[in-house]
C-alpha positions as CSV (number, residue, x, y, z in Angstrom):
1,M,83.6,44.9,-31.0
2,K,83.3,43.2,-34.3
3,A,84.0,45.4,-37.3
4,L,81.8,45.7,-40.3
5,L,82.9,44.4,-43.6
6,T,85.1,47.0,-45.4
7,I,84.3,48.6,-48.8
8,G,87.2,46.6,-50.2
9,T,85.7,43.3,-49.1
10,L,82.3,44.3,-50.4
11,L,83.7,45.2,-53.8
12,L,85.4,41.8,-53.9
13,I,82.0,40.2,-53.2
14,L,80.4,42.2,-56.0
15,S,83.2,41.0,-58.4
16,G,82.7,37.4,-57.4
17,N,85.9,36.9,-55.4
18,A,84.6,36.5,-51.9
19,Q,82.4,34.0,-50.1
20,N,79.9,33.8,-47.3
21,L,78.5,37.3,-47.1
22,K,75.4,37.3,-45.0
23,I,72.5,39.7,-44.5
24,A,70.1,39.6,-41.6
25,K,66.5,40.3,-40.4
26,L,66.2,42.5,-37.3
27,K,64.5,41.0,-34.3
28,Y,63.0,43.6,-32.0
29,N,60.8,43.9,-28.9
30,G,57.3,45.3,-28.5
31,G,55.2,42.5,-29.9
32,G,55.3,43.3,-33.6
33,D,55.8,40.5,-36.1
34,W,59.4,41.1,-36.9
35,Y,59.5,37.6,-38.4
36,A,56.9,38.4,-41.2
37,N,57.5,37.5,-44.9
38,K,59.3,34.2,-44.5
39,T,60.2,33.8,-48.2
40,A,61.1,37.4,-48.9
41,L,64.8,37.6,-48.2
42,P,65.7,34.2,-49.6
43,N,64.0,35.2,-52.9
44,L,65.7,38.6,-52.9
45,I,69.1,37.0,-52.2
46,A,68.7,34.6,-55.1
47,F,67.7,37.5,-57.4
48,C,70.7,39.6,-56.3
49,N,73.1,36.6,-56.7
50,R,71.8,36.0,-60.2
51,E,71.4,39.6,-61.4
52,L,74.1,41.5,-59.5
53,G,76.7,38.7,-59.3
54,T,76.8,38.8,-55.5
55,L,77.6,35.7,-53.4
56,I,75.2,36.2,-50.5
57,A,74.4,33.2,-48.4
58,P,71.0,31.8,-49.5
59,E,69.3,32.2,-46.1
60,E,69.3,35.3,-44.0
61,D,70.4,35.3,-40.3
62,V,68.3,36.8,-37.5
63,V,70.0,39.4,-35.3
64,E,68.6,41.2,-32.2
65,V,68.7,45.0,-32.3
66,G,70.7,45.1,-29.0
67,S,73.2,42.6,-30.1
68,K,76.8,43.4,-31.0
69,D,76.3,40.8,-33.8
70,L,74.7,43.7,-35.8
71,Y,78.3,44.5,-36.9
72,L,78.6,41.3,-38.8
73,Y,76.1,42.5,-41.5
74,P,76.4,45.3,-44.0
75,Y,72.6,45.2,-44.7
76,I,69.9,44.5,-42.1
77,Y,66.2,44.3,-43.0
78,M,63.4,45.2,-40.6
79,T,59.7,44.6,-41.2
80,G,56.4,44.0,-39.4
81,H,52.8,45.2,-39.0
82,G,52.8,46.2,-35.3
83,N,54.4,47.6,-32.3
84,V,58.2,48.3,-31.9
85,V,60.0,49.2,-28.7
86,F,63.7,50.0,-28.6
87,S,65.3,50.0,-25.2
88,E,68.0,52.6,-24.4
89,N,70.6,49.9,-25.2
90,D,68.9,48.9,-28.4
91,A,68.8,52.5,-29.6
92,S,72.4,53.1,-28.7
93,N,73.6,49.9,-30.3
94,L,71.7,50.6,-33.5
95,R,72.9,54.1,-33.7
96,N,76.5,53.0,-33.3
97,Y,76.1,50.3,-36.0
98,L,74.6,52.8,-38.5
99,I,77.1,55.6,-37.9
100,G,79.9,53.0,-38.0
101,G,79.1,52.0,-41.6
102,G,76.0,49.8,-41.3
103,F,72.8,50.1,-43.3
104,L,69.2,49.4,-42.1
105,H,66.3,49.0,-44.5
106,I,62.9,49.3,-42.8
107,D,60.0,48.0,-44.8
108,D,56.6,48.9,-43.5
109,N,54.4,45.8,-43.9
110,Y,51.3,48.0,-43.1
111,G,50.9,49.1,-39.5
112,L,54.5,49.7,-38.6
113,D,54.7,53.4,-39.4
114,K,53.3,55.0,-36.3
115,F,55.5,52.9,-34.0
116,I,58.8,53.0,-35.9
117,R,58.8,56.8,-36.3
118,L,58.7,57.2,-32.6
119,E,61.4,54.6,-32.0
120,L,63.8,56.2,-34.5
121,K,63.8,59.4,-32.5
122,K,65.5,57.4,-29.8
123,V,68.2,56.4,-32.3
124,F,68.7,59.8,-34.0
125,P,67.0,62.4,-31.9
126,E,68.7,65.1,-33.9
127,L,67.7,63.9,-37.3
128,E,64.4,63.5,-39.2
129,L,63.2,61.0,-41.8
130,K,63.2,62.8,-45.1
131,E,61.7,61.7,-48.4
132,L,64.4,61.0,-50.9
133,P,64.2,62.7,-54.3
134,F,63.6,60.6,-57.3
135,D,67.1,61.3,-58.6
136,H,68.7,59.7,-55.5
137,P,71.2,57.0,-56.5
138,I,69.2,54.3,-54.7
139,Y,66.7,54.5,-57.5
140,H,69.4,54.4,-60.2
141,Q,71.5,51.4,-59.6
142,K,71.3,48.5,-62.1
143,F,67.5,49.0,-62.3
144,K,66.1,52.5,-63.0
145,F,63.1,53.8,-61.0
146,P,62.7,57.4,-62.3
147,K,59.5,57.8,-60.3
148,G,61.1,56.5,-57.1
149,L,59.8,53.7,-54.9
150,P,57.4,51.4,-56.7
151,K,53.9,50.7,-55.4
152,I,53.6,46.9,-55.0
153,H,50.6,46.3,-52.8
154,E,47.6,48.6,-52.2
155,H,46.3,49.4,-48.8
156,D,45.0,53.0,-48.3
157,G,45.3,54.5,-51.7
158,K,48.5,56.4,-50.7
159,P,51.5,56.7,-52.9
160,A,54.6,54.7,-52.2
161,Q,57.3,56.8,-50.5
162,G,61.0,56.2,-49.8
163,F,62.3,58.0,-46.7
164,G,65.9,58.1,-45.4
165,I,68.0,59.2,-42.5
166,I,71.2,60.8,-43.6
167,Y,74.1,61.0,-41.1
168,E,77.1,63.2,-42.1
169,G,76.2,63.0,-45.7
170,R,75.6,59.2,-45.9
171,L,72.3,57.5,-46.2
172,V,72.4,55.1,-43.2
173,L,68.7,54.1,-43.2
174,Y,66.1,53.6,-45.9
175,Y,62.4,53.4,-45.1
176,S,60.0,52.0,-47.7
177,Y,56.5,53.1,-46.9
178,E,53.2,52.2,-48.5
179,S,55.0,49.9,-51.0
180,D,55.2,46.5,-49.3
181,L,58.4,45.5,-51.0
182,G,58.7,42.5,-48.8
183,N,55.3,41.1,-49.8
184,G,56.4,41.6,-53.4
185,W,59.6,39.6,-52.8
186,E,57.8,36.7,-51.3
187,D,56.7,33.6,-53.3
188,R,54.0,34.9,-55.6
189,R,51.5,32.4,-54.3
190,V,51.6,33.9,-50.8
191,H,50.0,37.2,-51.8
192,N,48.8,36.4,-55.3
193,T,51.3,39.0,-56.5
194,P,51.3,39.6,-60.3
195,E,54.5,38.5,-62.0
196,E,55.3,42.1,-63.1
197,K,54.9,43.4,-59.5
198,H,57.0,40.6,-58.1
199,L,59.8,41.5,-60.6
200,E,59.5,45.2,-59.9
201,A,59.8,44.6,-56.1
202,L,62.9,42.3,-56.6
203,R,64.5,44.9,-58.8
204,M,64.0,47.7,-56.3
205,G,65.3,45.4,-53.5
206,A,68.4,44.6,-55.6
207,N,68.9,48.4,-56.0
208,I,68.8,48.8,-52.2
209,I,71.4,46.0,-51.8
210,A,73.6,47.4,-54.5
211,Y,73.4,50.9,-53.0
212,C,74.2,49.6,-49.6
213,F,77.3,47.7,-50.8
214,A,78.5,50.6,-53.0
215,Y,78.2,53.3,-50.3
216,A,79.1,51.3,-47.2
217,N,81.8,52.9,-45.1
């Protein structure tokens, strides 16, 4: 089994002394559009490399949820609008990745919520998604979000909420709900996103990346 990058390696990356760190988008079954938001991660990567001094490869990889290649990536991004189905092997592999030091960011692109909550019970049947308090470190990295997850795109008039799964004291999964961070990361012309919302989304995304790197085990 391939090991995750260690904290020491990640700190070297943050200090500009390592090369070729990659992040990935999660490919899953069920028919949902896991491939949504084509320009999102490249834009976030460019922002992190500029603002945080990271050296992340400019294009994300794609990794299947049941693949052992999950272990190559300290940060994995999952998005979509529709159905998600994790097989028993998928759930077991994702659980092992997360408890072994990995980090999953699930970004509801409107419509994912009712499916992903069910599938996460296969991964962590003993744990619940819990809303993170506004003083959680993920909101207080380089960029400060004293009111928690920002609202980027409007759908149902609901507030943006950031949920997490905490395993043995470590946040292993962050779930951004009713925010649409990924849409905010995309090229502004794609969703006609105002410049200030585009920047707000990128800053929150950079905080998630920074948190993931700082707290990886």
